[in-house]
N, C-alpha and C positions, 0 to 999 in steps of 0.2 A: 114787237114786244111783249114777250108774258107778262101776263100779269104778276105783280111783287107777293114775293114770299118771303116775309122777315128770316125765316130760314135757310134762305140763297145765298145772304150774306158771304163773306167770308171772314166774319170775327169769330176769335173764339176756335178756326179750323186750323187746322196744320196743311199748308200749302207750298208748293215749290215755286221759289221765285223765277220768274221767267228768266230764261239765259242771254237773250236778245229784245229790239225794243218790242212790248207788246201793248197795245191799247185798247185789245179785247177784254183785257183782263177788269177793267173799269167796271164798275158796278153803283148802279145809281137807286136812288131812295126816294120816292116819292113822300114829299110835306104832309100830304093829306092824311098819313096814317095818323099823326097825332093833331094835327088841328081841326078835324072834324068833331073830337071827343072832345074840343075847347071849345066848339063852336064859332072858328074862326072861320071866316067865307074867304077863300080865295080868290073868287071876282071880286070883295070888297075889301079886302086888308085892313087892319084898324089902324094898320104901323108900317113905315117905311122901314129899310135899313140892307145890313148885309151882314156875310159871313166870311171871314177871315182866316187863313187857314196861312199857316208858319210851316214851313218842311225844313227841316236840318240835315238831311239827309241825300242830297242831290247831287250826283256826280256822273260826269260823261269822258270821254276820251276827244281829243283832236285826231287829226287823219294820221298823225304820226305817235300817237299814243299816249300825249300825255295827259293824265288824269285832272279834271278841271271839278273841284266841287265849290258850291253852290248854295243858299240860301234861298228857297222858293217862297214867295207870296203872294198867295195867289186870293182874289176877291172875287165873288160874285151877287147878286143880289136877293134877298130874301124872298121878293114876290117870283122865284123860279119856281119851277111845278117841282124839280129834284134838286136834291142834297148828293154830295156825293160820299158813298159809303169810305171809311176811314183808311181798312186795311186794302181796301182794290188800291186806292191813290199809294199806298204804299209801294206795293210791288209794281204797281205799272213807273212809278218814279225810279225805282229798282232797274225797271228794265232796259235802262239809260246809259248805264254801269260800266258796259262793253261795247257799246256802240262806240263811233266816232262819226263826226257831226259837223267838220269844219277844217278849212287848214289850220287854221288861228284858234286863240281862246277867244277872242269877242266873235269872230265868224257863229262857232260852235255854239255860244251863247245864244245866239240873234236866231240860229237855228232852232234851237231847243227850246228857247220862249216861242216862238212860232210855230211849233209842233204841240206843244204844252198846249196854249192856250185853243190852238183848232181843238183837241180832240176831248178836252173838257167841255169846252162850249158845244159840242157834237154834241157829246151823250147827256149834259143837262138842259140842253134847248134853251140857253140863256149866252150871255156875253161875258167870259170870263178874263177878267184881268189878272197879267199874269208879270211877275219883274224878280229877276235873280240878284243877288245881293252876295260882297266878298268883304272882305274884313274890312276893308277902306270905305265902304259904304257909309252915309250919313244915318245917325240914330238919330230918335227924337221919342219922348216919354210919352203915351198916352194917358189922357186923360188925369193930366198933370194938375187941376185945380181940387182935383180928390186930396190930397194928401193930410188934410187937418181932419178931413170926415169921415174917419175910421169907427163904424156904427156903434162899436161893444165902448170906443170910447166915448160917445155920445153919452150912454145911458149911466146914470148915475151908479157908483159901487154898490150901493142901496137897494137899489131897485134890482141890481141885477142879480144877488144873494135870493132873492125874492121870488125868479122865475124859476118853475121848475121844468124843466124841459123834456117832457114825456112824449112827446108825439115825432117819430120821423118817418112818417110819410106825409105826401102833402095835405097840408091842415089851412086850408086857405079861411075859414071861417076864424082864424085864430088872430088875424089883422081888426086892429080897431082902432079909429080915429072918431072926434069929433067935427062936424060941420061948424063952417064958422061964415062970418060975412063976408071974411077978407081973404086974399089970396096967400095963402101959405108955402114956403118955400120949403122942400126937402131934398138935400143930398148927400150921398154918403158911399162909400166902401166898405165892402167886408170880403175877410177872409176865411168867412164861414162855411162858403158853398160846397156842401159836400154832394155827388147823386151817384148813381152805378150806371153801366153801361146797359143800354136795354138791350144787348144779347148775350153780354159776355157777362153780366153781372159784375164787373171789374170797377175798383171807385174812381170816380171824377173829381178832381180838386178845382176851385176856381175862384179866383179874384170876382166878387159881383159890386156893378157902380150902378146905381138908380140916382137918377135927378130928376125931380116931381114938381110941379104946381098946381095947387088944388085946396079950395075950400075949407078943406079940412086939415084938423090940426091932429097929426098922427102918433101914435104912441108907439113908438120907438122898440119899447121894448118887445111889444105882439111882431113888430117885425122881423125883430132876430128871432123870435119864437118860430117866425111861417119859414123864415130863411133855412135853419134846422131841420124843419119839418121836412127835408128834401133829403133827407139823408140815409134813406134807404128806398129812396125815390129811384126807379129804373126808366131812362128816358133818356136818350141823345143832349149833346149841348144845347143845339140852336132850338129842342122843342122845350127844354128849360128854362130859356129866355123868354122863350114864348108865354108859357106859361106862367110864369113869374109876371110879364110884362101885363097878360090879362086879368090876373086878381088885381093885381093894382089899378088899372083902370076898371074893373069893374063897382071894387068900391070907394075909391077913393074920388072917381070921376073927374080926372085932372085934364088941366086946360094943354098942358106938357107933360110926357113923361118920355123920358128915354131908359132904357135898362138894356143892361151890356155887361158880358162875364168875360175874362180873360184867364181861359183854361191852362193848367199844367200841362208839358207835353207829355204824349205817348207813344212808343213807339217812333219816336223822329218828328212828328207831329203834333203841335198846337190849335185848336180853334176855337174861334174871339166870334161869336155874335154878336150883334148889335139892333137893339130894335128898338123907334123912337116914332112916337106923335109927328113931329117936325124934322126935316133934313137935315135942319140948324142945328140939332141938339145932337147929332153926330161926330163923336170926335173925329178932328181930320188926320192925324197923324197914325190913327186905327188903318183907316180904310185910304191913305194914300198911299200911291207906287213908288214914293220919291224915298221915304225912310223904312229902315228897319227899325222896329219897335222896340224900346229899351223894355225887359223882362221885367215883371213884378219878383216877389222873393220866391212865392209860392212856384213860378215857372220855369 
């Protein structure tokens, strides 16, 4: 395979949709592109985690031409060398539209699921778990325990009024906290996360979830300022989550840390990375193949 070049991606380019099933349109991006810059060693990752993709525009035919429409959920580990490029995935899924995959709906579903798992696992060189959902599938709410922990509401109105939000490229030295002799637990979510695509410069909106245990009493105003500082950053979703994880890890030396973002759907796909120091911190609903995750307001 040729060396990776960001200009080779399909993002931001006019491309004809495949007329028939075509796995060759899939394009992978090495995670090392961003990890090297932030001191993340691929051989000794400081986190465990997954990338969870929800794809809402999957359709295919039975052998008698009946269209079957499904939502696709795919999950693969953050320890994989590669991530899939989103527009290539969209084109790939669209290539199923006019193809037949079985005599019945259930047979077609089984065959399509197996094909997608095979193709994505091959190009990403890791196990990709795939499931298809319809309107009758079970749903569950991810991060349900974060409801009362909205970051902006955890900061007094007086304190909020004193903040001068003037940094709109990532500025980790904004983060402040006081080292204490006891463990401090911080848990919050916020819808203020906004960054831009690394290729197209189009805005990406996300709900951010953070859970941390450390000996630092964290200044929440500075955390909010830091998150806002991503507003003009150009990175992929997965990179943003890993950057925030690393900055919190380096600044507050936590015993436990989880960072996740549920991003707004774009092009019929939403991408939801989660990174944590321990597997038990990973939200079970988010990474479950048994549920369609309920959407946040932003999604």
